C-alpha positions in Angstrom: -31.3 92.9 -34.9 -31.7 90.0 -32.5 -34.5 89.2 -30.1 -33.7 88.2 -26.7 -35.4 84.7 -25.3 -36.5 84.4 -21.7 -35.5 81.2 -19.8 -38.2 78.6 -18.7 -40.1 79.7 -16.0 -39.9 83.6 -16.8 -42.6 85.7 -16.4 -43.8 85.2 -19.9 -43.5 81.6 -19.6 -46.9 80.2 -20.4 -47.4 78.0 -17.5 -46.3 81.0 -15.3 -49.2 83.1 -16.9 -51.5 80.2 -16.4 -51.1 80.2 -12.8 -51.1 83.6 -12.7 -54.3 83.6 -14.2 -55.4 81.0 -11.9 -54.7 83.0 -9.1 -56.1 86.0 -10.0 -59.4 84.3 -10.7 -59.3 82.8 -7.5 -58.7 86.1 -5.7 -61.8 87.8 -7.9 -64.0 84.8 -6.8 -63.2 85.8 -3.1 -63.8 89.5 -3.7 -67.3 88.6 -4.7 -68.4 86.6 -2.3 -67.1 89.1 0.5 -68.2 92.4 -1.2 -71.8 90.7 -2.2 -72.1 90.0 1.7 -71.0 93.2 2.8 -73.2 95.0 0.2 -76.5 92.9 1.1 -76.0 93.2 5.1 -75.2 96.9 4.7 -77.9 97.9 2.2 -80.4 95.7 4.1 -79.5 97.4 7.8 -79.2 100.7 5.9 -82.9 100.8 5.1 -83.6 99.0 8.5 -81.7 101.5 10.9 -82.3 104.4 8.7 -78.6 105.4 7.4 -78.5 106.7 3.9 -74.7 106.7 4.7 -74.5 103.2 5.1 -76.8 102.3 2.0 -74.3 104.6 0.2 -71.4 102.3 1.4 -73.3 99.1 0.6 -73.7 100.4 -3.0 -69.9 101.1 -3.3 -69.7 97.3 -2.0 -71.9 96.1 -4.7 -70.0 98.0 -7.5 -66.9 95.8 -5.9 -68.8 92.8 -6.8 -69.0 94.3 -10.8 -65.1 95.4 -10.7 -64.1 91.8 -9.1 -66.3 90.1 -11.8 -64.5 91.9 -14.5 -61.5 90.9 -13.2 -62.1 87.6 -13.3 -63.1 87.6 -16.9 -60.1 89.4 -17.8 -57.9 87.2 -16.0 -58.8 84.4 -18.9 -58.5 86.9 -21.7 -54.8 88.0 -20.8 -53.3 84.8 -20.2 -53.8 83.7 -23.8 -50.9 83.3 -26.1 -50.0 85.7 -28.7 -51.8 85.3 -32.2 -51.8 86.9 -35.9 -53.9 89.7 -34.2 -51.7 90.2 -31.3 -48.6 89.1 -31.6 -47.7 90.8 -28.4 -50.2 88.5 -26.2 -53.1 89.8 -24.5 -51.6 91.3 -21.5 -53.1 94.8 -22.0 -56.4 93.1 -21.5 -55.9 94.0 -17.9 -55.0 97.7 -18.4 -57.8 98.3 -20.6 -59.9 96.7 -17.8 -58.4 98.5 -15.4 -59.3 101.9 -17.4 -63.0 100.3 -17.3 -63.1 100.2 -13.8 -62.0 103.7 -13.4 -65.1 104.7 -15.3 -67.5 102.7 -13.4 -66.0 103.7 -10.0 -66.4 107.5 -11.4 -69.9 107.1 -12.3 -70.9 105.5 -8.9 -69.2 108.1 -7.3 -70.9 111.1 -9.2 -74.3 109.3 -8.6 -73.9 109.5 -4.9 -72.3 112.9 -4.9 -75.6 114.0 -6.9 -78.2 112.0 -4.5 -76.7 113.4 -1.2 -76.6 117.0 -2.3 -80.4 116.3 -3.6 -81.0 115.0 0.2 -79.4 117.9 1.5 -80.9 120.7 -0.8 -84.3 119.0 -0.1 -83.7 118.6 3.5 -84.6 115.0 3.2 -83.1 114.1 6.3 -83.5 110.4 8.0 -84.2 109.7 11.8 -81.2 109.1 14.0 -79.8 105.8 12.6 -80.2 102.8 14.9 -77.2 101.2 16.7 -77.4 98.3 14.5 -75.9 100.6 12.0 -72.9 101.1 13.9 -72.2 97.4 14.1 -72.6 96.9 10.5 -70.1 99.5 9.5 -67.6 97.8 12.0 -68.3 94.8 10.2 -67.5 96.4 7.1 -64.2 98.0 8.1 -62.8 94.5 9.1 -64.0 92.9 6.0 -62.5 95.3 3.5 -59.2 95.6 5.4 -59.1 91.7 5.0 -59.9 91.9 1.8 -57.5 94.9 0.7 -54.5 93.2 2.3 -55.6 89.9 0.3 -55.3 91.9 -3.0 -52.5 93.7 -2.3 -50.6 90.9 -1.1 -51.4 88.9 -4.0 -51.0 91.7 -6.7 -47.8 92.6 -5.7 -46.6 88.9 -5.6 -48.0 88.0 -9.1 -47.3 91.5 -10.1 -51.2 92.6 -11.4 -52.1 96.0 -11.8 -55.5 95.0 -12.0 -55.4 93.3 -8.3 -53.2 96.4 -7.3 -55.7 98.5 -8.6 -58.6 96.9 -6.4 -56.8 96.4 -3.6 -56.0 100.3 -3.6 -59.8 100.6 -4.2 -60.5 98.2 -1.2 -58.2 100.6 1.1 -60.4 103.4 -0.2 -63.6 101.4 1.4 -62.0 101.0 4.4 -61.5 104.6 5.0 -65.6 105.2 3.6 -66.6 102.2 6.1 -64.5 104.2 9.0 -66.0 107.8 7.8 -69.6 106.0 7.8 -68.9 104.4 11.6 -67.6 107.8 12.7 -70.6 109.9 10.9 -73.0 107.5 12.6 -71.6 107.6 15.8 -71.6 111.5 16.0 -75.2 111.6 14.7 -76.3 109.2 17.3 -74.3 110.9 20.1 -75.2 114.7 18.9 -78.4 113.9 17.3 -77.6 115.7 13.9 -79.1 113.7 11.2 -77.7 115.9 8.4 -74.3 114.3 9.0 -75.4 111.3 7.6 -76.0 112.6 3.9 -73.3 115.2 4.2 -71.0 111.8 5.0 -72.5 109.9 2.1 -71.6 113.1 -0.2 -68.1 113.0 1.1 -67.5 109.5 0.5 -69.0 110.0 -3.2 -66.3 112.7 -3.7 -63.6 110.3 -2.4 -64.7 107.8 -4.7 -64.4 110.4 -7.6 -60.7 111.4 -6.7 -60.1 107.6 -6.2 -61.4 106.8 -10.0 -59.5 109.9 -11.4 -56.1 108.4 -10.0 -56.5 104.9 -11.4 -57.4 106.4 -14.7 -54.3 108.4 -14.8 -52.1 105.7 -13.9 -53.4 103.4 -16.8 -53.0 105.9 -19.2 -49.5 106.2 -18.6 -49.2 102.4 -19.7 -51.4 102.3 -22.7 -49.3 105.8 -23.9 -46.2 103.5 -23.5 -44.9 105.7 -20.6 -42.5 104.6 -17.9 -42.7 106.3 -14.8 -39.7 104.8 -13.1 -36.4 106.0 -14.3 -34.6 103.3 -12.8 -35.5 100.8 -15.0 -33.6 102.9 -17.5 -30.7 103.1 -15.2 -30.6 99.4 -14.8 -30.8 98.9 -18.7 -27.9 101.5 -19.4 -25.9 99.4 -16.5 -26.5 96.2 -18.2 -25.2 97.6 -21.7 -21.8 99.0 -20.3 -21.0 96.1 -18.7 -20.4 94.6 -22.1 -16.9 95.9 -23.3 -17.5 95.7 -27.5 -21.1 97.5 -26.8 -21.0 101.4 -26.6 -23.5 104.3 -26.6 -26.6 102.5 -26.1 -29.4 105.0 -27.1 -32.9 104.9 -28.5 -34.1 103.2 -25.6 -37.5 102.7 -25.4 -39.1 100.6 -22.5 -42.9 99.8 -22.5 -45.1 97.9 -20.0 -47.1 95.1 -21.0 -49.6 94.5 -18.3 -46.7 93.1 -15.5 -43.7 92.7 -18.2 -41.3 95.3 -20.1 -40.5 95.6 -23.7 -36.9 96.7 -24.2 -36.0 98.3 -27.4 -32.6 99.9 -28.1 -29.6 100.8 -30.3 -25.9 100.1 -29.5 -22.6 100.9 -31.2 -20.0 98.4 -31.7 -16.6 98.7 -33.8 -17.5 98.9 -37.4 -14.8 96.2 -38.7 -16.8 93.4 -36.5 -18.3 90.8 -38.9 -22.1 90.3 -38.6 -21.8 87.4 -36.6 -19.6 89.2 -34.4 -21.6 92.1 -34.0 -25.0 89.7 -33.3 -22.7 87.9 -30.6 -22.4 91.4 -28.7 -26.1 92.1 -29.0 -26.7 88.8 -27.6 -24.5 89.5 -24.6 -26.1 92.8 -23.8 -29.5 91.1 -24.3 -28.7 88.5 -21.6 -27.2 90.9 -19.3 -30.7 93.2 -19.3 -32.5 90.1 -18.9 -30.5 88.8 -15.8 -30.5 92.1 -14.3 -33.7 93.6 -15.3 -36.6 91.8 -13.7 -40.1 90.8 -15.6 -38.5 91.2 -19.0 -40.8 90.0 -21.8 -38.6 90.8 -24.9 -35.5 93.0 -25.7 -34.7 93.9 -29.2 -31.1 95.3 -29.6 -30.4 97.0 -33.2 -26.7 97.5 -33.9 -24.9 100.1 -35.4 -21.4 100.9 -36.1 -19.0 103.7 -33.9 -20.0 107.2 -34.6 -23.3 106.3 -36.7 -25.2 109.5 -36.9 -29.1 109.8 -37.6 -30.2 113.3 -37.2 -33.8 112.5 -37.8 -34.1 109.6 -35.1 -34.9 111.9 -31.9 -37.0 109.6 -30.0 -36.0 107.3 -27.2 -33.8 107.8 -24.4 -30.2 108.0 -23.4 -28.0 108.2 -20.6 -27.4 111.6 -20.9 -31.2 112.9 -20.6 -31.2 110.8 -16.9 -28.6 113.2 -15.4 
């Protein structure tokens, strides 16, 4: 068995990971400040203008301050080097943090739905919101768009699932603020106060759906699952380009934050020496590292051609992809 080593400057290089952590912290700081300002603005004017929907939108922004704070702290943890307790490193701290975020978002959404339904059942309708609520909702839409684009761009560039999840949440917030704007406008035009708590309830349901989506995505990674079959195709193509390597099987790819760990078996001519078999494995590893992006580690187990082990039914083969 041979272990692959990534070239200097690769995704698991300590310097690269430290830079990545600095960028994530920087994005988190911008998000904390931006969402804090929007939360104060929306909640303050929501009370003044008498719009429960705007107050609910402000609570959602306050929640975003919390999620950005979690992101900030997690970036420092995930960039730490491997140790005895964590030989693979601390990259999955981001996955765990994203999972926690999904619970926080779900809780906020459920509370919003309950509060809105109670207002509808009890007939607690506010007066028609003041015009200021419209302007605040419009400011929120613009602010959330800027934050969403910024987080998405940096999340994709530095392959951070945590930032991408936050960007998705910001994108949802754009729709939420847009709904609040339309709702307040319709309430003022048609003079129907009941629209305000209805919109707030709808926002809560949308937040719940978003939380379930984030929870589902992180569950796949924590269970070492990969949804992109093209990654396996790329690995098999890399193996097949080495003439001395045949029958790649028991192939397993798991995600470690923004990187991939690849384990697999190959077969070689049984007459080869241990040194020659090791050389074939090294060629396979190099091909994989050169063609598959963001590889953290590759482990290749060498077997003689025709080897059969019926009890080993795990892993992926080329036949399964067809």
